C-alpha positions as CSV (number, residue, x, y, z in Angstrom):
1,X,138.9,102.4,60.1
2,X,136.6,104.5,57.9
3,X,136.7,101.9,55.4
4,X,135.7,99.0,58.1
5,X,132.8,101.6,58.8
6,X,131.9,101.7,55.5
7,X,131.9,98.3,55.1
8,X,129.5,97.7,58.3
9,X,126.9,100.3,57.1
10,X,126.6,99.0,53.8
11,X,126.1,95.5,55.2
12,X,123.5,97.1,57.6
13,X,121.4,99.0,54.7
14,X,121.9,96.8,52.0
15,X,118.9,94.7,53.1
16,X,116.6,97.0,54.2
17,X,117.3,98.3,50.4
18,X,116.5,94.8,48.8
19,X,113.3,94.3,51.3
20,X,112.0,97.4,50.5
21,X,112.9,98.1,47.0
22,X,111.5,94.7,46.1
23,X,108.2,95.2,47.5
24,X,108.0,98.9,45.9
25,X,108.9,96.7,42.7
26,X,106.5,93.9,43.2
27,X,103.6,96.0,43.8
28,X,104.3,98.1,40.8
29,X,104.6,95.6,38.8
30,X,101.2,94.1,39.9
31,X,99.4,97.3,39.2
32,X,101.1,97.1,36.1
33,X,99.8,93.6,35.2
34,X,96.5,94.5,36.5
35,X,96.4,97.5,34.2
36,X,97.4,95.3,31.2
37,X,94.7,93.0,32.0
38,X,91.8,95.6,32.1
39,X,92.9,96.8,28.7
40,X,92.5,93.5,27.5
41,X,89.5,93.2,28.9
42,X,88.0,96.7,28.1
43,X,90.5,98.1,25.4
44,X,89.0,101.6,25.0
45,X,89.4,102.1,29.1
46,X,91.1,104.9,30.3
47,X,93.6,103.7,33.4
48,X,93.8,105.5,36.6
49,X,97.4,106.2,35.9
50,X,96.9,108.0,32.4
51,X,97.7,111.5,33.9
52,X,98.3,113.7,30.9
53,X,99.0,113.2,27.6
54,X,103.3,112.4,29.3
55,X,102.3,110.8,31.8
56,X,100.1,107.6,30.6
57,X,100.4,104.3,31.4
58,X,98.2,103.0,28.3
59,X,100.3,104.9,26.0
60,X,102.9,102.9,26.7
61,X,101.3,99.5,27.9
62,X,99.8,99.1,24.2
63,X,103.1,98.8,22.8
64,X,105.3,96.4,21.6
65,X,108.2,97.4,24.0
66,X,106.1,96.7,27.0
67,X,106.4,92.9,25.8
68,X,109.6,92.9,24.8
69,X,110.1,88.9,24.9
70,X,106.4,87.8,23.8
71,X,104.8,88.5,27.2
72,X,104.4,91.5,29.6
73,X,107.3,93.0,31.3
74,X,105.4,93.4,34.6
75,X,105.7,89.5,34.4
76,X,109.4,89.6,34.8
77,X,109.2,92.7,37.7
78,X,107.0,90.1,39.8
79,X,109.3,87.4,39.5
80,X,112.4,89.8,39.8
81,X,111.7,91.7,42.9
82,X,109.5,88.9,44.7
83,X,113.0,87.6,44.8
84,X,115.2,90.5,45.5
85,X,112.2,91.1,48.3
86,X,112.9,87.7,49.6
87,X,116.6,87.8,49.8
88,X,116.6,91.3,51.9
89,X,114.1,89.5,54.2
90,X,116.3,86.1,54.6
91,X,119.1,88.4,55.4
92,X,117.8,90.3,58.1
93,X,116.8,86.8,59.7
94,X,120.1,86.0,59.7
95,X,121.0,83.9,56.4
96,X,124.0,83.5,54.6
97,X,123.9,82.9,51.1
98,X,127.0,81.1,48.6
99,X,128.8,82.8,46.6
100,X,127.1,81.1,43.2
101,X,123.7,83.0,44.6
102,X,125.5,86.6,44.9
103,X,126.7,86.1,41.4
104,X,123.4,85.3,40.4
105,X,121.7,88.0,41.8
106,X,124.7,90.4,40.2
107,X,123.7,88.6,36.9
108,X,119.7,89.2,37.5
109,X,120.0,93.0,38.2
110,X,122.5,93.7,35.6
111,X,120.4,92.7,33.2
112,X,117.7,94.5,35.0
113,X,119.4,97.9,34.6
114,X,120.4,96.7,31.1
115,X,116.6,96.6,30.4
116,X,115.7,99.7,32.5
117,X,118.1,101.7,30.3
118,X,116.6,100.3,27.0
119,X,113.2,100.6,28.5
120,X,113.8,104.4,29.0
121,X,115.4,105.3,26.0
122,X,112.0,103.7,24.4
123,X,109.8,105.6,26.5
124,X,111.6,109.0,26.4
125,X,112.6,109.0,22.2
126,X,110.7,106.1,20.7
127,X,106.9,106.0,22.5
128,X,107.2,109.6,23.6
129,X,105.2,108.7,27.2
130,X,105.8,108.1,30.2
131,X,104.6,105.2,32.5
132,X,104.2,106.4,36.1
133,X,104.8,103.3,37.3
134,X,107.1,102.0,34.9
135,X,109.7,105.2,36.2
136,X,108.7,103.5,40.0
137,X,110.4,100.1,38.4
138,X,112.9,102.4,37.0
139,X,113.7,104.4,40.5
140,X,113.9,101.2,42.7
141,X,116.1,99.4,40.5
142,X,119.0,101.9,40.0
143,X,119.8,101.6,44.1
144,X,119.1,97.8,43.9
145,X,121.8,97.2,41.0
146,X,124.2,99.7,42.3
147,X,123.8,98.4,46.0
148,X,124.5,94.5,44.9
149,X,127.0,95.5,42.7
150,X,128.8,97.4,45.5
151,X,128.0,94.8,48.4
152,X,129.9,92.0,45.9
153,X,132.7,93.7,45.4
154,X,133.3,94.9,49.3
155,X,132.3,91.1,50.0
156,X,134.7,89.9,47.2
157,X,132.0,87.6,45.2
158,X,133.5,89.7,42.4
159,X,137.4,89.5,42.5
160,X,138.7,93.5,42.3
161,X,141.7,93.8,40.5
162,X,144.4,95.7,42.4
163,X,144.3,98.5,40.5
164,X,140.5,98.6,40.6
165,X,140.4,99.0,44.5
166,X,140.8,102.4,44.8
167,X,138.0,103.3,42.5
168,X,136.0,100.9,44.5
169,X,136.7,102.7,47.5
170,X,135.8,106.0,45.9
171,X,132.5,104.6,44.9
172,X,131.8,103.5,48.2
173,X,132.6,106.7,50.0
174,X,130.3,108.5,47.5
175,X,127.8,106.0,47.2
176,X,125.0,108.9,47.8
177,X,126.2,111.6,45.8
178,X,126.6,109.0,42.9
179,X,123.0,107.6,43.6
180,X,121.5,111.2,43.5
181,X,123.6,112.5,40.5
182,X,122.3,109.1,38.4
183,X,118.5,110.6,39.7
184,X,119.2,114.0,38.7
185,X,120.4,112.9,35.2
186,X,117.3,111.0,34.8
187,X,115.4,113.7,35.6
188,X,117.0,116.1,33.3
189,X,116.6,113.9,30.2
190,X,112.9,113.6,30.3
191,X,112.5,117.4,31.5
192,X,114.5,118.1,28.3
193,X,112.4,115.8,26.1
194,X,109.0,116.7,27.3
195,X,110.0,120.8,28.0
196,X,107.4,121.4,25.2
197,X,104.7,120.1,27.5
198,X,106.1,121.1,30.5
199,X,106.7,124.4,29.2
200,X,102.9,125.0,29.0
201,X,102.1,124.1,32.9
202,X,104.1,127.0,33.9
């Protein structure tokens, strides 16, 4: 009974996660695209999101990591998050999608979270600066990936070996705790890396 209730709750909440997360991600990517264009037109311009030596979009946007595939990373976000938001809206309108669509979604969000991990490492440990709008993208990508994976497992779009079913049940039961822990670890890594600066503000 409890598992059925959790599954029903997931089905009800998941479309909103896609819609809201997708909209926030698209807006963030659009702002970053605008800022990149402004920098191309005015290379010395200070951006609105350049808040201090650590929280500075300009310090990140001008690096080669910000164009990992030969074009600005936000272009990927504009496309990807738009698809996510549209999927969420369609689900709320009653649309049903084939298994191949969900497997494609899974591939997309898995790529997205892997790319976010890479960007986090590059930003925190290589570039040494944080882009506020990039961090918004990180924040929404985590639940989009997590709940898409959980949804696909629960709906059996991804076949789960019998020996892993208990693991899937555990993840669903503690989904909120896992998401919070994920955020806490990320914040802790950022706090530790830039403590030399944060400590001066105390």
